[in-house]
Steps between C-alpha positions, in 0.01 A plus 500: 500500500650840402569745786222746579538852366510801731142607577575868442646408161192291417266795562743755357501724807770645724567355845349810662180482293179590683181289500333691214803453274514127577128458437510696172792297372330173589187621323688539170669161526184315607309655211779412256539136609145416611417141392175602331703727270777246444332160458736200494806725540725336760746789509219747570363269770836495678535878472147541639582279799839667552344847507227387741758351738709818492192714565386276788837553673560869431146610591526333844721704740607196703589284197673795333711566809610134516579502127699824522712357781536133407383456140317196366654266759365714781147477359529124463621479859195697614267256322420696179497276194316704238174406328388150413332604174266742325213436740712609796589822318145577395374420849753737657471784250149455360385846605816652351437339162151643497637846583778479243337340202125532535467124508532249777713193545444373148222270386611214718430700815149629432353200673431456870861394564655673800843469655508340843574705810854534636564355845733600784684268738714624790797272575734511799860389448783452743808720457695206355223398258491853363879513474550174311161437343274203547219306339177451686136412447203717590129430505279748319121526508375621164232475234577281201313411185229242562605177330142377473387782269843625385414838642189586298264442795267272304389152590703252291324440169336845493604841370421861585202647316466836334347753739139557406492857631797648311519231225865445567606865481572536870327840501143621487370830362231726634378837381512813712340781305716565194779276629556126496689368802683168487567322829636163606239228468372420852414143401843382377705781656655592168617152403237439234439145620319335787553161661177310541652175628759571768801276556433305822864526608551878481133614490558695179800699627751311286746473789547294814707567812806277532799470729817467294859431602744729318878463495685828558870539419651777711814647336805561718525857623133596533438767760214607720227642275608312186217387275499187285258457211379149414345527156158338450478379861222744590129438464376336183364711216130528436349355181834406350697800618861460617575441869632774725836500675604420855717758676708375793609776740811417704539575872845418639525412868746673734832324575652512848858544380501625140360826366463567130617810313426448128728204414724543805436342838600672822568333834635618836761283674591561867870480592688567825719805547795261527425356156458852366832608652717197420321362194362150462347244263134410546230303321194696383174375345440568131214409269704193400622394844785612725812675373818601684590869499787696652447785745767765449699634795356826628151440361263780599124491570313515168791370290391257230630191327370426148458148361481530123232299321330376816183708461172468306488401130386781270175448309659678207826311446522238776823633654495510877556804717725508807465419867588799714603415857479781753701449819338582834758518780353376827597641840578212740278447805521276812878519510705266720746641758794418276337668201438813705864512612624462144262766371605743774863447404404555136315818600811632680710448190234670284485788750876554479481489122219755497692734736801491269275583206353799682850625601609491138188688398569773757859528380376537145655173393206376290719238333578355844135509598412271215777250558 
């Protein structure tokens, strides 16, 4: 499969284009490549789909922001996979086509077909699951096409009948003085057909409620608030329409040791003042297990140690950030007699050192004060 073109290039707009510019550009391309104007033209079909996908991303502030930062890979990581076909496009932009062209979604869509509703699922992930990705199953309650009647709402072996009130037009006319007013037919509700023998399974609705298990692949590096789109996993379409999508919203649980900052992870490691003064080697937890690090002599509170490549994988390119270790120097408590004696001796030495520093400062010997 050839690589996807830049969406701004597809629509022929600058990267700082405003909504009206994006919409106007899409209007020209959709009119040019519309399938009703280019029958059996595969190249036009692909251009029509490409333009629709670009418009879907650039008109949505959240998708556009992800694309601007991370490109096509970022969108794929967030669950966006484009449109499944023409019906998805017409279902999403049907009102736009009517505004642009004066006609609807082409002849194929002038029936009762309607796209299914989108669904939302909120998923909680542990810190580690979000960092490295996972695959899990969720149960979703949704409406799907009734298999008994294939979604038309009729008892098997029967068909809808032409509405006797509007004669299949879907609208009725009535005169008001010099004017004729057309309104939606109250009998068929604008469909033009009525069902006289209802399907016993769905009672004429064309859909039944089901509980479905859906597999969700969580990409490594998702963050709190990320949204994944599972195409065609929403509610079933009505009367042959395409299904909606399922949007999975990610909520990442707090971790007791690690804190996330983009693709970096931050942790705070307590050390003794002796370790800070003399230096030491210690083991610290990382996302991949323990690693040995070296504490430099004279480490100060707030000093950091960076472990390259031990952070979170990027949704854009997969490379991992760093682990940043902040040292917290602990003051000792509950000292033994011997420890107190040693610390008092240490304090005397530090006091003498400080006095010498102050003497040098008073004498104006700043070089000596810093030795």
